[in-house]
N, C-alpha and C positions, 0 to 999 in steps of 0.2 A: 601738262606734258602728255602727249598721246602714248598709248601703250605700245611697247616694242613689237614690231611686226616680226614674225618668225621668218627670217630670210635664210637661204641656204648658206652654209659656212663659206667664208671668203677664202679664195685661193691666194696663196702667197706666191711670189715669183719663184719658179722652179719646183713648186710642190707637186706631188703626184695627184692625179685626179682621184676623187673618192671612188671606192669600189662598191658595187652592189652587194647585197647580202649573199647572193648566189656566188659571186666571184670570190668573196672572202671565205665562204665555206669550202669552195673548190681548192683554194690556196691552202687552207688549213688541212684538208684531206690529203693533198699532195705532200705537204710538210710532214704530216704524221706517218705517211707511208715511207718516206725517205728515212725518217728517224728509226722506224721499225727495221727496215732493211739494213741500215748501218749497224744497229745494235746486234742483229743476227750475225752480220759479217764479223764484227769484233769478237763475238763469242766463238765463231768458227776459227778465227785467227788464234785466239787464246787457247783453244783446245787442240790446235795443230791440224784441223781439218782443211784449212785453206792456207796457201802460201802467199806471202806479201809480194813476191817478185812479179807475178802475173798481174796483180792488181795495180801495181805501179806502172808497169809497161803498157797495159791496156785496161784502164779503169772503166767500170760501168758508169752509165750516166748519173746514177744516184750518188756516186762517190766523187764527182767532179768538184763539188764545193766543200768537201770535207777537208779538214786540216791534216797535213802530212804528219805533224806532231802527234795528233790524237790517234791516227791509224797505227803509227809505230809503237805507241804505248800499249796497244792491244797485243803486240807480239810477245810471246813468252820470253822471259829473261831480259826484257827491255824496260828499264825504268826511266824516270825523267832525266837523270844525269847522263845515262848512256845515249838516250835519244838526242839530247842537246849536243852531246859531243859529236854524234854522227852528222847531225844537221850542220854544225859548224864546220866539220871536216869537208862536207860536200858543198859548202857555201850556199845553204838554203835557210831562209828566214823561218823561224818557228811558226809564224803566222801564215805561211804559204799554203795554198790549197793544192789538192792533187791535180786539179785541172790547170792550175797556174804554173806547174813545173815546166821548165824548158826541157828540150830533148837532152841537153848536156846534163842538167840536174837529175833528170829521170835516170839516165844511163849510169851516172856516177853513183847515185844512191843505190841502185840495184846491184852494181858491181861491188860496192862496199858491203852490202848486206849478205852477199853470197860468199864472203871470205870465211 
């Protein structure tokens, strides 16, 4: 039997092309930056330095893929039970992202939180 030749990994139908080391490192850098900014934002929400209403109405780019559930949990006096109740009342899935909210959901959520 001949020794196995080292061939490039085979692509399966629908698989993403492999990334170069530079591309992977750039993606990792961006992901770390987004995580850092979100962590800072959650600390600001927890401390009362930032209001959630503005973030929901006009979210920054790094917040688009964050879960609404996780962001609401960072607000003082909002635990899992209260957040789930609010999302159910506003007909929003707990897995919904900030960027994925419709205008109706966004408006309903903000008006509910302002009560």
